[in-house]
All heavy atoms as an XYZ file, in Angstrom:
672
protein
N      26.889     -3.773     34.958
C      25.518     -3.316     34.866
C      24.629     -4.305     35.613
O      24.730     -5.503     35.430
C      25.127     -3.242     33.387
C      23.816     -2.565     33.172
S      23.367     -2.451     31.418
C      24.352     -1.068     30.922
N      23.745     -3.815     36.439
C      22.880     -4.692     37.216
C      21.686     -5.143     36.384
O      21.369     -4.565     35.348
C      22.394     -3.973     38.476
O      21.442     -2.994     38.133
N      21.009     -6.167     36.873
C      19.843     -6.697     36.168
C      18.712     -5.687     36.110
O      17.912     -5.703     35.190
C      19.335     -7.958     36.865
C      20.028     -9.204     36.423
C      19.390    -10.427     37.046
O      18.161    -10.539     37.032
O      20.152    -11.254     37.560
N      18.617     -4.824     37.100
C      17.519     -3.869     37.178
C      17.718     -2.654     36.278
O      16.828     -1.851     36.133
C      17.325     -3.404     38.622
C      16.892     -4.546     39.512
O      16.265     -5.497     39.047
N      17.223     -4.470     40.777
N      18.898     -2.524     35.696
C      19.169     -1.399     34.814
C      18.588     -1.697     33.440
O      18.921     -2.688     32.826
C      20.685     -1.151     34.689
O      21.233     -0.992     35.990
C      20.962      0.073     33.861
N      17.699     -0.819     32.980
C      17.086     -1.010     31.671
C      17.770     -0.105     30.666
O      18.039      1.054     30.951
C      15.598     -0.679     31.719
C      14.783     -1.673     32.482
C      13.328     -1.348     32.342
C      12.489     -2.411     33.016
N      11.064     -2.157     32.838
N      18.021     -0.651     29.489
C      18.535      0.189     28.423
C      17.340      0.790     27.696
O      16.306      0.141     27.550
C      19.387     -0.626     27.428
O      18.612     -1.736     26.969
C      20.665     -1.118     28.063
N      17.462      2.025     27.259
C      16.333      2.648     26.576
C      16.030      1.922     25.260
O      16.938      1.447     24.578
C      16.803      4.071     26.330
C      18.256      4.076     26.544
C      18.597      2.882     27.364
N      14.754      1.818     24.933
C      14.362      1.179     23.689
C      14.627      2.126     22.530
O      14.374      3.320     22.613
C      12.878      0.808     23.737
C      12.476     -0.174     24.830
C      10.963     -0.364     24.836
C      13.176     -1.494     24.644
N      15.136      1.556     21.448
C      15.403      2.369     20.261
C      14.140      2.490     19.425
O      13.219      1.703     19.541
C      16.506      1.724     19.414
C      17.830      1.693     20.105
C      18.968      1.304     19.203
N      18.743      0.056     18.481
C      19.230     -0.172     17.261
N      19.941      0.744     16.635
N      19.017     -1.331     16.664
N      14.136      3.463     18.540
C      12.996      3.647     17.652
C      12.969      2.533     16.607
O      13.998      1.917     16.293
C      13.062      5.004     16.953
O      14.117      5.018     16.014
N      11.800      2.295     16.068
C      11.656      1.282     15.024
C      12.482      1.670     13.808
O      13.132      0.820     13.190
C      10.168      1.089     14.663
C       9.437      0.462     15.861
C      10.009      0.229     13.413
C       7.929      0.444     15.738
N      12.502      2.933     13.467
C      13.270      3.366     12.293
C      14.767      3.131     12.488
O      15.466      2.758     11.538
C      12.986      4.832     11.959
O      13.319      5.678     13.038
N      15.273      3.299     13.699
C      16.696      3.044     13.963
C      17.012      1.559     13.799
O      18.038      1.196     13.208
C      17.066      3.517     15.367
N      16.129      0.716     14.293
C      16.320     -0.728     14.148
C      16.243     -1.104     12.666
O      17.052     -1.894     12.168
C      15.276     -1.501     14.975
C      15.420     -1.178     16.464
C      15.413     -3.008     14.743
C      14.244     -1.633     17.325
N      15.287     -0.529     11.956
C      15.118     -0.815     10.525
C      16.355     -0.408      9.723
O      16.750     -1.120      8.802
C      13.876     -0.104      9.988
N      16.971      0.709     10.076
C      18.193      1.129      9.383
C      19.303      0.097      9.585
O      20.054     -0.215      8.647
C      18.646      2.507      9.868
C      17.827      3.641      9.286
C      18.458      5.004      9.570
N      18.609      5.292     10.997
C      17.671      5.841     11.764
N      16.498      6.166     11.240
N      17.894      6.090     13.031
N      19.412     -0.433     10.789
C      20.422     -1.467     11.058
C      20.128     -2.743     10.270
O      21.044     -3.383      9.744
C      20.493     -1.787     12.551
C      21.150     -0.686     13.361
O      21.728      0.252     12.756
O      21.090     -0.759     14.607
N      18.857     -3.111     10.178
C      18.477     -4.304      9.414
C      18.800     -4.094      7.937
O      19.400     -4.959      7.289
C      16.985     -4.630      9.605
C      16.723     -5.080     11.046
C      16.534     -5.712      8.612
C      15.250     -5.176     11.423
N      18.415     -2.951      7.408
C      18.671     -2.662      5.988
C      20.162     -2.695      5.670
O      20.578     -3.204      4.631
C      18.079     -1.304      5.619
C      18.161     -1.025      4.118
C      17.545      0.279      3.754
N      18.257      1.362      4.425
C      17.998      2.636      4.279
N      17.005      3.007      3.497
N      18.681      3.552      4.902
N      20.988     -2.188      6.581
C      22.434     -2.192      6.363
C      23.023     -3.600      6.435
O      24.001     -3.909      5.749
C      23.115     -1.291      7.399
N      22.419     -4.462      7.240
C      22.964     -5.811      7.453
C      22.401     -6.855      6.489
O      23.124     -7.735      6.043
C      22.682     -6.243      8.897
C      23.300     -7.575      9.233
O      24.537     -7.719      9.089
O      22.558     -8.486      9.647
N      21.126     -6.781      6.166
C      20.462     -7.797      5.350
C      20.600     -7.412      3.882
O      19.894     -6.563      3.373
C      19.001     -7.894      5.746
C      18.281     -9.120      5.281
C      18.798    -10.186      4.607
C      16.886     -9.395      5.454
N      17.812    -11.114      4.361
C      16.629    -10.659      4.877
C      15.837     -8.712      6.043
C      15.365    -11.234      4.867
C      14.583     -9.299      6.037
C      14.352    -10.541      5.462
N      21.514     -8.078      3.203
C      21.855     -7.702      1.823
C      20.756     -8.057      0.814
O      20.496     -7.284     -0.094
C      23.181     -8.347      1.406
C      24.341     -7.928      2.293
C      24.490     -6.423      2.365
C      25.597     -6.030      3.316
N      25.485     -4.686      3.823
N      20.158     -9.224      0.920
C      19.105     -9.637     -0.020
C      17.792     -9.812      0.739
O      17.392    -10.926      1.058
C      19.497    -10.943     -0.716
C      20.716    -10.768     -1.594
O      20.756     -9.857     -2.401
N      21.705    -11.617     -1.419
N      17.131     -8.694      0.991
C      15.899     -8.698      1.774
C      14.834     -9.521      1.052
O      14.614     -9.355     -0.151
C      15.401     -7.258      2.011
C      14.095     -7.252      2.781
C      16.459     -6.441      2.737
N      14.173    -10.394      1.784
C      13.091    -11.205      1.256
C      12.019    -10.294      0.661
O      11.657     -9.284      1.260
C      12.512    -12.059      2.397
C      11.335    -12.880      1.982
O      10.259    -12.348      1.728
N      11.518    -14.175      1.930
N      11.512    -10.665     -0.509
C      10.536     -9.831     -1.205
C       9.283     -9.555     -0.353
O       8.682     -8.486     -0.455
C      10.130    -10.462     -2.539
C       9.218    -11.660     -2.385
C       7.840    -11.505     -2.463
C       9.726    -12.927     -2.133
C       6.989    -12.590     -2.297
C       8.899    -14.015     -1.968
C       7.528    -13.843     -2.051
O       6.699    -14.913     -1.875
N       8.886    -10.520      0.488
C       7.688    -10.351      1.314
C       7.951     -9.444      2.522
O       7.039     -8.799      3.031
C       7.170    -11.708      1.781
N       9.188     -9.392      2.980
C       9.552     -8.552      4.130
C       9.882     -7.123      3.710
O       9.780     -6.192      4.516
C      10.741     -9.160      4.868
N      10.262     -6.945      2.453
C      10.752     -5.646      1.968
C       9.779     -4.483      2.182
O      10.180     -3.426      2.675
C      11.141     -5.761      0.497
C      11.963     -4.615      0.006
C      12.449     -4.898     -1.401
C      13.747     -4.180     -1.625
N      14.412     -4.623     -2.832
N       8.485     -4.619      1.844
C       7.597     -3.458      2.052
C       7.436     -3.086      3.529
O       7.285     -1.910      3.862
C       6.265     -3.892      1.438
C       6.359     -5.355      1.236
C       7.800     -5.723      1.196
N       7.490     -4.079      4.396
C       7.373     -3.802      5.833
C       8.639     -3.143      6.357
O       8.575     -2.236      7.190
C       7.033     -5.082      6.598
C       5.731     -5.675      6.144
C       5.697     -6.842      5.399
C       4.520     -5.034      6.420
C       4.497     -7.368      4.946
C       3.320     -5.546      5.973
C       3.313     -6.714      5.236
O       2.121     -7.220      4.789
N       9.790     -3.576      5.856
C      11.052     -2.942      6.245
C      11.056     -1.491      5.772
O      11.447     -0.594      6.530
C      12.243     -3.708      5.672
C      13.617     -3.142      5.992
C      13.857     -3.063      7.501
C      14.708     -3.989      5.328
N      10.594     -1.251      4.546
C      10.520      0.121      4.024
C       9.617      0.986      4.904
O       9.950      2.120      5.218
C      10.006      0.117      2.585
C      10.969     -0.462      1.583
C      12.249      0.341      1.490
O      13.287     -0.123      1.946
N      12.184      1.510      0.941
N       8.471      0.451      5.304
C       7.544      1.207      6.155
C       8.162      1.471      7.528
O       7.975      2.553      8.099
C       6.227      0.447      6.302
N       8.889      0.493      8.055
C       9.506      0.650      9.376
C      10.515      1.791      9.399
O      10.757      2.386     10.447
C      10.177     -0.664      9.815
C       9.177     -1.710     10.238
S       9.834     -3.387     10.519
C      11.472     -3.151     11.116
N      11.092      2.115      8.254
C      12.043      3.228      8.189
C      11.375      4.569      8.492
O      12.050      5.537      8.826
C      12.706      3.274      6.807
C      13.645      2.124      6.495
C      13.994      2.117      5.005
C      14.904      2.200      7.344
N      10.046      4.621      8.389
C       9.308      5.868      8.559
C       8.569      5.989      9.876
O       7.943      7.030     10.134
C       8.315      6.037      7.415
C       9.015      6.248      6.121
C       9.326      5.292      5.201
C       9.529      7.475      5.619
N      10.006      5.854      4.141
C      10.144      7.199      4.374
C       9.532      8.779      6.085
C      10.746      8.182      3.616
C      10.135      9.761      5.319
C      10.729      9.454      4.100
N       8.605      4.945     10.704
C       7.854      5.017     11.965
C       8.798      4.987     13.164
O       9.855      4.376     13.118
C       6.790      3.906     12.076
C       7.407      2.512     11.958
C       5.705      4.099     11.033
C       6.419      1.380     12.132
N       8.382      5.670     14.203
C       9.199      5.773     15.405
C       8.806      4.728     16.445
O       9.654      4.120     17.068
C       9.073      7.184     16.002
C       9.917      7.408     17.201
N      11.267      7.599     17.121
C       9.603      7.436     18.515
C      11.756      7.735     18.357
N      10.765      7.644     19.203
N       7.509      4.509     16.604
C       7.035      3.595     17.644
C       5.870      2.761     17.125
O       5.362      2.991     16.031
C       6.595      4.363     18.887
O       5.346      4.979     18.676
N       5.418      1.836     17.950
C       4.293      0.982     17.593
C       3.000      1.778     17.465
O       2.055      1.343     16.817
C       4.097     -0.110     18.652
C       5.241     -1.098     18.830
C       4.911     -2.068     19.957
C       5.535     -1.845     17.550
N       2.959      2.949     18.066
C       1.751      3.781     18.055
C       1.647      4.651     16.808
O       0.597      5.240     16.560
C       1.697      4.652     19.308
C       1.787      3.844     20.564
N       0.787      2.990     20.979
C       2.782      3.720     21.475
C       1.159      2.378     22.096
N       2.359      2.820     22.417
N       2.722      4.708     16.028
C       2.695      5.452     14.769
C       1.988      4.602     13.721
O       1.760      3.407     13.924
C       4.115      5.766     14.298
C       4.850      6.718     15.215
O       4.178      7.433     15.986
O       6.092      6.736     15.176
N       1.660      5.232     12.619
C       1.067      4.469     11.523
C       1.738      4.859     10.219
O       2.354      5.912     10.105
C      -0.436      4.707     11.440
O      -0.718      6.068     11.232
N       1.605      3.974      9.254
C       2.122      4.206      7.906
C       1.009      3.784      6.970
O       0.629      2.614      6.931
C       3.391      3.389      7.668
C       4.067      3.697      6.375
C       4.917      4.782      6.263
C       3.843      2.909      5.262
C       5.549      5.071      5.063
C       4.466      3.188      4.057
C       5.316      4.273      3.951
N       0.450      4.746      6.271
C      -0.743      4.454      5.485
C      -1.871      4.109      6.444
O      -2.118      4.816      7.408
N      -2.512      2.984      6.187
C      -3.607      2.545      7.049
C      -3.165      1.505      8.072
O      -4.000      0.975      8.808
C      -4.754      1.977      6.204
C      -5.403      2.997      5.332
N      -6.216      3.999      5.818
C      -5.336      3.208      3.998
C      -6.628      4.758      4.838
N      -6.109      4.299      3.704
N      -1.877      1.201      8.117
C      -1.369      0.162      9.011
C      -0.745      0.758     10.265
O      -0.028      1.764     10.198
C      -0.318     -0.697      8.304
C      -0.891     -1.461      7.127
O      -1.999     -2.009      7.272
O      -0.224     -1.514      6.084
N      -0.997      0.108     11.400
C      -0.388      0.551     12.654
C       1.073      0.115     12.683
O       1.461     -0.842     11.999
C      -1.123     -0.063     13.844
O      -0.877     -1.461     13.909
N       1.855      0.799     13.470
C       3.256      0.429     13.630
C       3.408     -0.999     14.120
O       4.270     -1.741     13.651
N       2.555     -1.388     15.052
C       2.635     -2.749     15.580
C       2.344     -3.781     14.495
O       3.032     -4.792     14.379
C       1.672     -2.940     16.751
C       1.804     -4.315     17.370
C       1.022     -4.476     18.659
O       0.330     -3.541     19.076
O       1.129     -5.562     19.249
N       1.355     -3.523     13.675
C       1.009     -4.435     12.583
C       2.170     -4.555     11.596
O       2.507     -5.658     11.141
C      -0.240     -3.928     11.866
O      -0.494     -4.686     10.720
N       2.795     -3.452     11.276
C       3.925     -3.442     10.345
C       5.075     -4.274     10.896
O       5.651     -5.107     10.187
C       4.371     -1.996     10.056
C       3.297     -1.279      9.243
C       5.716     -1.966      9.332
C       3.455      0.221      9.183
N       5.409     -4.070     12.164
C       6.519     -4.803     12.778
C       6.207     -6.294     12.832
O       7.047     -7.138     12.491
C       6.852     -4.257     14.187
C       7.846     -5.161     14.906
C       7.403     -2.840     14.075
N       4.998     -6.647     13.230
C       4.624     -8.063     13.316
C       4.642     -8.726     11.934
O       5.106     -9.856     11.785
C       3.261     -8.220     13.978
C       3.311     -7.960     15.479
C       1.928     -8.106     16.117
N       1.972     -7.857     17.532
C       2.223     -8.778     18.459
N       2.467    -10.019     18.104
N       2.235     -8.458     19.740
N       4.171     -8.038     10.910
C       4.215     -8.590      9.553
C       5.658     -8.730      9.077
O       5.998     -9.706      8.400
C       3.405     -7.730      8.586
C       1.942     -7.991      8.649
N       1.102     -7.273      9.466
C       1.179     -8.900      8.024
C      -0.133     -7.731      9.320
N      -0.110     -8.730      8.455
N       6.487     -7.756      9.407
C       7.900     -7.877      9.044
C       8.494     -9.135      9.677
O       9.159     -9.923      9.001
C       8.705     -6.645      9.491
C      10.182     -6.853      9.322
C      10.777     -6.736      8.084
C      10.972     -7.221     10.410
C      12.141     -6.984      7.918
C      12.322     -7.468     10.259
C      12.910     -7.341      9.009
N       8.265     -9.324     10.964
C       8.823    -10.482     11.664
C       8.327    -11.801     11.065
O       9.104    -12.758     10.955
C       8.507    -10.402     13.156
C       9.257     -9.310     13.923
C       8.660     -9.124     15.312
C      10.744     -9.621     14.007
N       7.081    -11.844     10.660
C       6.538    -13.065     10.038
C       7.219    -13.370      8.705
O       7.302    -14.534      8.312
C       5.043    -12.912      9.802
S       4.061    -13.002     11.304
N       7.682    -12.342      8.018
C       8.279    -12.519      6.696
C       9.806    -12.453      6.697
O      10.424    -12.460      5.637
C       7.721    -11.470      5.737
C       6.280    -11.725      5.399
O       5.962    -12.693      4.714
N       5.384    -10.895      5.909
N      10.402    -12.391      7.884
C      11.857    -12.232      7.975
C      12.570    -13.503      8.453
O      13.669    -13.430      8.979
C      12.192    -11.059      8.895
N      11.952    -14.653      8.233
C      12.566    -15.915      8.683
C      13.907    -16.181      8.004
O      14.786    -16.807      8.590
C      11.615    -17.078      8.439
N      14.079    -15.682      6.793
C      15.340    -15.926      6.076
C      16.454    -14.968      6.503
O      17.593    -15.116      6.064
C      15.128    -15.838      4.570
O      14.723    -14.539      4.199
N      16.126    -13.994      7.336
C      17.143    -13.080      7.873
C      17.764    -13.773      9.078
O      17.141    -13.905     10.120
C      16.497    -11.747      8.250
C      17.444    -10.706      8.815
C      18.737    -10.544      8.323
C      17.033     -9.868      9.842
C      19.582     -9.581      8.836
C      17.867     -8.895     10.356
C      19.142     -8.763      9.851
O      19.982     -7.810     10.370
N      19.007    -14.243      8.906
C      19.657    -15.066      9.928
C      21.013    -14.509     10.319
O      21.575    -13.671      9.643
C      19.835    -16.485      9.397
C      18.534    -17.164      9.106
C      18.748    -18.624      8.741
N      17.485    -19.270      8.442
C      17.149    -19.697      7.245
N      17.979    -19.581      6.243
N      15.982    -20.269      7.066
N      21.528    -15.037     11.420
C      22.829    -14.636     11.935
C      22.684    -13.999     13.300
O      21.571    -13.755     13.772
N      23.807    -13.748     13.931
C      23.787    -13.173     15.279
C      23.163    -11.783     15.301
O      22.359    -11.469     16.172
C      25.206    -13.135     15.863
C      25.742    -14.502     16.235
C      24.846    -15.222     17.235
O      24.440    -14.609     18.246
O      24.537    -16.405     16.996
N      23.546    -10.942     14.344
C      22.998     -9.585     14.314
C      21.497     -9.638     14.014
O      20.708     -8.903     14.612
C      23.718     -8.738     13.275
C      23.338     -7.289     13.327
C      24.346     -6.415     12.656
C      24.000     -4.983     12.959
N      25.093     -4.079     12.742
N      21.095    -10.517     13.104
C      19.674    -10.667     12.776
C      18.890    -11.090     14.008
O      17.816    -10.549     14.287
C      19.505    -11.696     11.663
N      19.430    -12.040     14.734
C      18.755    -12.523     15.941
C      18.586    -11.390     16.947
O      17.513    -11.212     17.525
C      19.557    -13.669     16.551
C      18.905    -14.304     17.746
C      19.725    -15.472     18.258
C      19.080    -16.080     19.491
N      19.859    -17.172     20.045
N      19.628    -10.605     17.143
C      19.573     -9.503     18.104
C      18.564     -8.440     17.673
O      17.779     -7.944     18.493
C      20.957     -8.879     18.267
N      18.558     -8.092     16.393
C      17.653     -7.056     15.905
C      16.197     -7.527     15.934
O      15.297     -6.764     16.311
C      18.054     -6.613     14.503
C      19.381     -5.848     14.438
C      19.859     -5.707     12.996
C      19.255     -4.485     15.096
N      15.956     -8.783     15.574
C      14.587     -9.305     15.631
C      14.117     -9.432     17.081
O      12.950     -9.171     17.375
C      14.485    -10.641     14.889
C      14.613    -10.458     13.373
C      14.146    -11.649     12.570
C      15.045    -12.831     12.667
N      14.636    -13.933     11.741
N      15.019     -9.770     17.982
C      14.668     -9.822     19.404
C      14.297     -8.427     19.904
O      13.346     -8.269     20.676
C      15.824    -10.404     20.238
O      16.040    -11.754     19.820
C      15.529    -10.364     21.722
N      15.012     -7.420     19.446
C      14.709     -6.037     19.828
C      13.301     -5.650     19.359
O      12.531     -5.030     20.108
C      15.766     -5.108     19.215
C      15.824     -3.753     19.820
C      17.006     -2.928     19.345
O      17.892     -3.433     18.616
O      17.039     -1.747     19.722
N      12.942     -6.042     18.135
C      11.597     -5.757     17.640
C      10.543     -6.528     18.414
O       9.482     -5.998     18.744
C      11.500     -6.108     16.154
C      12.253     -5.196     15.195
C      12.225     -5.770     13.790
C      11.672     -3.787     15.207
N      10.825     -7.786     18.732
C       9.887     -8.603     19.495
C       9.673     -8.017     20.885
O       8.550     -8.031     21.413
C      10.382    -10.039     19.607
C      10.282    -10.802     18.298
C      10.900    -12.187     18.437
C      10.909    -12.916     17.112
N      11.545    -14.235     17.206
N      10.717     -7.492     21.480
C      10.613     -6.868     22.798
C       9.691     -5.649     22.729
O       8.853     -5.456     23.612
C      12.004     -6.466     23.326
O      12.804     -7.657     23.429
C      11.923     -5.785     24.673
N       9.836     -4.859     21.691
C       8.950     -3.702     21.517
C       7.485     -4.116     21.432
O       6.605     -3.442     21.957
C       9.316     -2.937     20.226
C      10.573     -2.095     20.249
C      10.833     -1.534     18.849
C      10.479     -0.970     21.250
N       7.234     -5.255     20.792
C       5.861     -5.747     20.614
C       5.361     -6.554     21.817
O       4.226     -7.020     21.802
C       5.776     -6.628     19.373
S       5.923     -5.727     17.837
N       6.205     -6.743     22.808
C       5.809     -7.534     23.964
C       5.784     -9.012     23.682
O       5.103     -9.772     24.367
N       6.516     -9.445     22.690
C       6.548    -10.848     22.297
C       7.649    -11.615     22.997
O       7.718    -12.818     22.900
C       6.745    -10.977     20.779
C       5.640    -10.356     19.966
S       6.022    -10.184     18.206
C       6.075    -11.882     17.682
N       8.533    -10.947     23.697
C       9.674    -11.588     24.351
C       9.681    -11.237     25.800
O       9.343    -10.196     26.232
C      10.937    -11.054     23.700
C      12.079    -11.838     23.276
C      12.034    -13.159     22.748
C      13.327    -13.748     22.389
N      13.593    -14.986     22.414
C-alpha cells in the first residue's frame, strides 16, 4: 500500500463498539462519553445537547487509564477524526 492511499475513516459508533469490547473496566468518568459515542456516527452528529466532537474530546480526556496497543490504536483513530493527530 502506498503512502498516498487513504483508508476510509470509520464511524465513531464503530470505534466505540471496539473500545467497549476491549476495555473491561471502563473508567467511571469516561463511561458516559463512551455510551454516547455508541449512538453517533460522526463529529457533526449530536447526542443530547453535546456535539459529537465534544463527546469524543471529553472521552479522550477521561480515557487515560485505557492502555495497551489496541487502546493506543483506537484512541489514535479518534484523535485523527478530531484533527488532533
